[in-house]
C-alpha positions in Angstrom: -11.9 196.2 47.0 -15.4 196.5 48.5 -16.8 193.1 49.7 -19.8 191.4 48.0 -21.5 191.4 51.4 -21.4 195.3 51.7 -22.8 195.6 48.3 -25.7 193.1 49.0 -26.6 195.1 52.2 -26.5 198.5 50.4 -28.8 197.1 47.5 -31.3 195.8 50.1 -31.3 199.0 51.9 -31.6 201.0 48.8 -34.4 198.9 47.4 -36.4 199.3 50.7 -36.3 203.0 50.4 -36.4 203.3 46.7 -37.9 200.2 44.9 -38.2 202.0 41.5 -34.5 202.1 41.6 -34.1 198.2 41.1 -33.7 198.4 37.4 -31.1 201.2 37.6 -29.0 199.4 40.2 -28.6 196.3 38.0 -28.5 198.1 34.7 -25.5 200.0 35.9 -23.5 196.9 36.6 -24.0 195.0 33.3 -24.2 198.4 31.4 -20.8 199.5 32.4 -19.3 195.7 32.4 -15.7 196.8 31.4 -13.7 196.2 34.6 -13.0 199.8 35.3 -15.0 202.3 37.4 -18.3 203.0 36.0 -21.1 202.1 38.6 -23.3 205.3 39.4 -23.6 205.0 43.3 -26.0 207.9 43.4 -28.6 205.2 42.8 -27.9 204.0 46.3 -29.6 205.5 49.4 -27.7 207.5 51.9 -30.0 206.1 54.6 -28.1 203.8 57.2 -24.7 204.7 55.6 -25.6 202.4 52.5 -24.0 204.7 49.8 -21.1 205.6 52.0 -20.3 202.0 52.6 -19.8 201.3 48.8 -18.3 204.7 47.7 -15.1 203.1 46.6 -16.7 200.3 44.8 -15.8 199.6 41.1 -17.6 197.8 38.5 -15.2 194.7 39.3 -16.6 194.7 42.8 -20.1 194.6 41.7 -19.3 191.9 39.3 -17.7 189.8 41.9 -21.0 190.4 44.0 -22.9 188.9 41.0 -20.7 186.1 41.0 -21.1 185.5 44.8 -24.9 185.5 44.3 -24.7 182.9 41.4 -22.9 180.5 43.7 -25.3 181.0 46.5 -28.3 180.4 44.1 -26.7 177.4 42.7 -25.9 176.0 46.0 -29.5 176.6 47.2 -31.0 175.0 44.0 -28.9 171.8 44.3 -29.6 171.5 48.0 -33.4 172.0 47.4 -33.5 169.5 44.7 -31.6 166.8 46.7 -33.2 167.3 49.9 -36.9 168.0 48.7 -38.5 165.2 46.9 -41.8 166.9 46.8 -40.4 170.0 45.4 -38.8 168.4 42.4 -41.8 168.5 40.4 -42.0 172.1 40.7 -38.2 172.8 40.6 -38.4 174.9 37.3 -41.1 177.0 38.9 -39.3 177.7 42.0 -36.0 178.2 40.5 -36.8 179.8 37.1 -33.8 180.2 34.8 -31.7 178.0 36.8 -30.0 176.5 33.6 -28.6 180.0 33.1 -27.4 180.0 36.8 -25.6 176.6 36.2 -23.9 177.6 32.9 -22.4 180.8 34.6 -21.5 178.6 37.8 -19.6 176.2 35.7 -17.5 178.7 34.4 -16.8 180.9 37.5 -16.1 178.0 39.7 -13.5 176.6 37.4 -10.0 177.1 38.6 -9.2 177.7 34.8 -11.3 180.8 34.7 -10.8 184.2 36.4 -14.5 184.5 37.5 -14.7 188.4 37.4 -13.1 188.6 34.1 -15.2 186.1 32.5 -18.4 188.1 33.5 -16.8 191.4 32.5 -16.2 190.2 28.9 -19.4 188.3 28.4 -21.9 191.3 28.8 -25.0 189.1 27.6 -24.5 186.4 30.2 -24.0 189.2 32.9 -27.2 190.9 31.8 -29.3 187.6 32.0 -27.8 186.7 35.5 -28.4 190.2 36.8 -32.0 190.1 35.5 -32.5 186.7 37.3 -31.1 187.9 40.6 -33.0 191.1 40.6 -36.4 189.7 39.4 -36.6 186.2 40.9 -34.1 185.5 43.5 -33.6 188.5 45.6 -35.2 191.8 45.2 -38.3 192.1 43.2 -41.4 194.0 44.4 -39.8 195.6 47.4 -40.6 192.4 49.4 -37.2 191.3 48.7 -38.9 188.0 47.5 -38.7 186.9 51.1 -39.2 183.2 50.6 -36.3 182.8 48.1 -34.1 185.1 50.1 -34.7 183.0 53.3 -33.8 179.9 51.3 -30.6 181.6 50.0 -29.6 182.9 53.2 -30.0 179.4 54.7 -28.5 177.0 52.2 -26.5 179.5 50.0 -23.2 178.9 51.7 -23.6 175.1 52.0 -21.3 173.9 49.5 -22.2 171.4 46.9 -18.8 171.4 45.2 -16.4 168.4 45.8 -13.5 170.9 45.3 -11.9 171.4 48.8 -11.1 175.0 47.9 -13.8 177.5 49.4 -15.6 178.8 46.2 -16.2 182.1 47.7 -12.5 182.5 48.5 -11.7 181.8 45.1 -14.0 184.4 43.8 -12.5 187.1 45.8 -9.1 185.9 44.7 -10.2 186.2 41.3 -11.2 189.8 42.0 -8.0 190.8 43.4 -6.2 189.0 40.4 -8.0 190.9 37.6 -6.4 194.3 38.9 -3.1 192.9 37.5 -4.4 191.2 34.4 -4.5 193.0 31.0 -5.4 191.6 27.4 -6.3 188.0 28.5 -7.4 185.6 25.9 -9.1 182.4 27.2 -10.6 179.6 25.1 -13.7 178.9 27.5 -14.7 175.9 25.3 -11.9 173.9 26.6 -13.0 174.1 30.2 -14.1 170.6 30.8 -16.6 170.0 33.7 -17.6 166.5 32.8 -16.0 164.8 35.8 -17.1 167.4 38.2 -20.9 167.1 37.2 -20.5 163.4 37.2 -19.1 163.1 40.8 -21.6 165.7 42.0 -24.6 163.9 40.3 -25.5 167.1 38.4 -26.5 165.0 35.3 -29.5 163.8 37.5 -30.2 167.1 39.3 -30.3 169.4 36.3 -33.0 169.3 33.6 -31.2 170.3 30.9 -28.8 169.3 28.0 -25.0 169.4 29.0 -22.2 169.9 26.8 -18.5 169.2 27.6 -15.2 169.8 25.8 -11.6 168.4 26.4 -8.5 169.8 24.8 -10.6 171.1 22.1 -10.5 167.6 20.5 -13.0 165.6 22.5 -16.7 166.6 23.1 -19.6 165.2 24.9 -23.4 165.9 25.0 -25.9 164.4 27.3 -29.6 165.1 27.2 -32.5 163.9 29.3 -35.1 164.3 26.7 -38.6 163.9 27.7 -37.8 160.8 29.9 -38.8 161.0 33.7 -35.4 160.2 34.8 -31.7 160.7 33.5 -30.3 157.3 33.4 -27.4 158.1 31.1 -23.9 158.8 32.5 -21.0 160.0 30.3 -17.4 160.8 31.0 -14.6 162.3 29.1 -11.2 162.9 30.9 -7.4 162.8 30.6 -5.0 160.6 32.5 -3.8 162.6 35.4 -0.2 161.7 34.5 -0.2 162.2 30.8 -2.7 164.2 29.1 -2.2 162.4 25.8 -4.2 159.4 27.2 -7.8 159.6 27.5 -10.9 157.8 28.7 -14.4 158.4 27.1 -17.5 156.3 28.1 -21.1 156.4 27.8 -23.4 154.2 30.1 -27.1 153.8 29.6 -29.0 152.5 32.7 -31.7 150.0 31.6 -35.0 151.9 31.4 -37.9 150.8 33.6 -35.7 149.1 36.2 -35.4 150.0 39.6 -31.6 150.9 39.7 -30.8 151.7 36.1 -29.7 155.3 36.8 -27.5 154.3 39.8 -25.8 151.4 38.2 -24.9 153.5 35.0 -23.3 156.0 37.4 -21.5 153.2 39.4 -20.1 151.9 36.2 -18.6 155.1 35.1 -17.3 155.9 38.5 -15.5 152.4 38.6 -14.0 152.9 35.2 -12.9 156.5 36.0 -11.1 155.4 39.1 -9.6 152.4 37.3 -8.4 154.6 34.4 -6.8 157.3 36.6 -4.9 154.7 38.6 -3.4 152.8 35.5 0.4 153.4 35.2 1.2 155.2 32.1 3.6 152.4 30.7 0.4 150.3 29.9 -0.9 152.9 27.3 2.1 151.9 25.1 0.9 148.3 25.0 -2.5 148.1 23.3 -2.9 144.4 23.6 -2.3 144.4 27.4 -4.5 147.4 27.9 -7.3 145.7 25.8 -7.1 142.8 28.0 -7.0 144.8 31.2 -10.1 146.7 30.2 -12.1 143.5 29.4 -11.2 142.2 32.7 -12.3 145.4 34.4 -15.7 145.5 32.6 -16.2 141.7 33.6 -15.4 142.4 37.2 -17.7 145.4 37.4 -20.5 143.4 35.9 -20.0 140.9 38.8 -19.8 143.5 41.5 -23.1 145.1 40.2 -24.7 141.7 40.0 -23.7 140.9 43.5 -24.9 144.3 44.8 -28.1 144.5 43.0 -29.2 141.5 41.0 -28.3 138.2 42.9 -32.0 137.8 44.3 -33.8 139.6 41.4 -33.0 141.9 38.7 -33.0 145.6 39.7 -31.1 146.9 36.8 -28.1 146.9 34.5 -26.6 149.2 31.8 -25.3 149.2 28.3 -21.8 150.6 28.0 -19.4 151.8 25.4 -16.0 152.9 26.3 -12.9 154.1 24.6 -9.4 154.7 25.6 -6.9 156.7 23.5 -3.5 155.3 24.1 -0.2 156.0 22.5 -0.8 155.2 18.9 -4.0 153.1 19.3 -7.6 153.4 20.5 -9.2 150.4 22.5 -12.8 150.2 22.3 -15.3 148.0 24.1 -19.0 147.6 24.1 -21.7 145.8 26.0 -25.5 146.2 25.2 -27.0 148.4 22.6 -24.7 151.6 23.0 -22.6 152.1 19.8 -19.3 153.1 18.5 -18.9 154.5 15.0 -15.7 155.6 13.1 -15.8 158.3 10.6 -13.4 159.4 7.8 -14.0 161.8 5.0 -15.0 159.0 2.6 -17.2 156.9 5.0 -18.6 156.3 8.3 -19.1 152.7 9.7 -20.3 151.0 13.0 -17.5 149.4 14.8 -19.4 147.8 17.5 -22.4 145.3 17.4 -25.4 145.4 19.5 -26.0 142.7 22.3 -29.7 142.6 21.3 -32.2 139.9 20.4 -32.9 141.9 17.1 -29.2 141.7 16.3 -29.0 137.9 16.9 -32.1 137.3 14.8 -30.8 139.3 11.9 -27.3 138.0 12.2 -28.9 134.3 12.0 -30.3 135.3 8.7 -27.2 136.5 7.2 -25.7 140.1 7.1 -27.0 142.6 9.6 -28.2 146.0 8.4 -27.8 148.2 11.5 -30.0 150.9 10.0 -32.9 148.5 9.9 -32.6 147.5 13.6 -34.3 150.6 15.0 -37.7 149.1 13.7 -37.3 145.8 15.1 -39.6 144.9 18.0 -36.8 143.2 19.8 -34.3 146.3 19.3 -34.2 147.1 23.0 -34.1 143.7 24.3 -30.7 143.1 25.4 -29.0 139.8 25.5 -26.0 141.0 27.4 -25.6 144.0 29.6 -23.3 145.2 32.7 -24.8 143.8 35.7 -25.1 139.9 34.6 -22.9 137.5 36.5 -20.0 136.0 34.9 -20.0 138.3 31.9 -18.1 136.7 29.1 -17.0 137.8 25.5 -16.9 141.3 25.9 -16.5 142.9 22.7 -13.5 144.9 22.1 -11.4 146.3 19.3 -8.0 147.8 18.9 -7.9 150.6 16.1 -4.9 152.8 15.1 -5.4 156.3 15.8 -4.5 157.4 12.3 -7.4 155.0 11.1 -10.1 157.5 12.0 -10.9 161.1 11.9 -13.8 161.1 14.3 -14.6 158.4 16.8 -18.2 158.5 18.0 -19.9 156.9 21.1 -23.7 157.0 21.2 -26.2 155.4 23.6 -29.6 154.1 22.5 -28.2 152.2 19.2 -27.4 155.5 17.6 -30.9 157.0 18.5 -32.4 156.1 15.1 -30.0 157.9 13.1 -28.6 156.1 10.0 -25.0 155.7 9.3 -25.4 158.0 6.4 -27.0 160.6 8.4 -24.2 160.3 11.1 -21.8 160.6 8.3 -23.3 163.7 6.7 -23.3 165.4 10.2 -19.6 164.6 10.7 -18.5 166.0 7.5 -20.8 169.1 7.5 -20.5 170.4 10.9 -17.7 172.0 13.2 -16.0 169.5 15.4 -17.2 171.1 18.5 -20.9 171.0 17.4 -21.1 167.4 16.2 -22.0 165.8 19.6 -24.5 168.4 20.0 -26.1 167.9 16.5 -26.0 164.1 16.9 -28.2 164.4 20.0 -30.5 167.2 18.8 -31.0 165.5 15.5 -33.7 163.4 17.1 -35.9 166.3 17.6 -36.2 166.8 13.9 -36.7 164.8 10.7 -34.2 166.8 8.8 -31.4 164.2 9.1 -33.6 161.2 8.5 -35.1 162.1 5.2 -32.5 160.2 3.1 -32.9 157.0 5.4 -33.3 153.7 3.9 -36.7 153.1 5.4 -39.5 155.7 5.4 -40.4 154.8 8.9 -37.5 157.0 9.8 -39.5 160.0 9.2 -42.0 158.8 12.0 -39.6 157.9 14.7 -39.8 160.1 17.8 -36.9 159.3 20.1 -37.0 162.3 22.4 -38.8 160.2 25.0 -35.4 158.7 26.2 -32.1 160.0 27.3 -29.3 160.4 24.8 -25.5 160.7 25.2 -22.8 161.1 22.6 -19.1 161.5 22.7 -17.0 162.6 19.8 -13.3 162.3 19.6 -11.5 164.2 16.8 -8.1 163.2 15.7 -6.7 166.9 15.2 -3.9 167.8 13.0 -4.3 165.1 10.4 -4.9 165.6 6.7 -7.6 163.5 5.0 -8.6 163.3 1.4 -11.6 161.5 -0.1 -10.3 158.4 -2.1 
């Protein structure tokens, strides 16, 4: 095994002597991505022993080098964003293609993924990363991209990962492991990074849509949209003692408030800690679990009030949370985030909005949730997490066999009608539903059959949006 550091030095030395070899050097990596010998080392200069230092390198070694570069660039980008407020406005300019760096980092840093094998079997992704490394981050124009190189050398090994395992050691261990692996089959879609991103605040750092998957049945999408700040937080995770039990939640920090984003994150953090420390026996008693969840949300609200709002209102959040227990699902909602249940024959809104609009329509009689998107008081909350002495938290217990999909959405469903949500659920693969429910706001396609023509004129991309979809796999449903 030839180390990533030796390969890096050999590339730097070679580019200084033969800058025109840049394309050949990286093309030979992703052009021979099979994890066997195949890199043409004649592209490397003999000067200063560069070629000789890597004469025994295989393509696997070069791919491991690429993995090291991805981590260094990722660490530098996150560090730069968190420490340099002035540079945030120019982040996309200073870190071009960073979303691709993040996507690859997500995979290769996971303990469920053998990093070298992943890139060796994903040649398109490998080519994209090689292009980014060579053109923008390390070696372009024979100047070695000095400014970025200095940043990476200075901050590239400052870990931004909460995992105590050194990521570079993990990559090198993967490189050794692949020598003994043949015919691996990995379902990468089930690698869940939701909790990791939440803990590391990547939802706020990264200007992109994030998609998560859990056990191939639970999916989440979070999108910043055109908003200045990401104020949504989302979590999907399994109980550490029994993967059958799951927590899903979306929190929407109140827009325009000083601490909206921070409060939404704290709420999810508190719920996560609470869920993971529950004894498993309680998940067999839905009534008790429902009461515990309600009490927890009320206590979180009081704590948020004491910390932020006791003197003046600095923020709060809408919250919808679902816990999949033994044979039931407990759902709780505060504010205007919503929960829908879907079966083959219908989709319905389970929760109600704690808004002035809902209260006014309820006073007139039956509420049509589809029309509330046009009400002038649709976003004026009557209740939110962050008020003192929060009472009458809405909760529901539904049998797990009573739904095919359970859907949690921020922003009152984001302007989509119940019929549109039903259409998407019934005509979209399970692992694509949350993505489409979020991206539908960018198009009128799924609003043309709405009950109000104004749906065709709504543009909701100016706000964050988060969606969680839980699929009850293995059940057979028929339309009645």
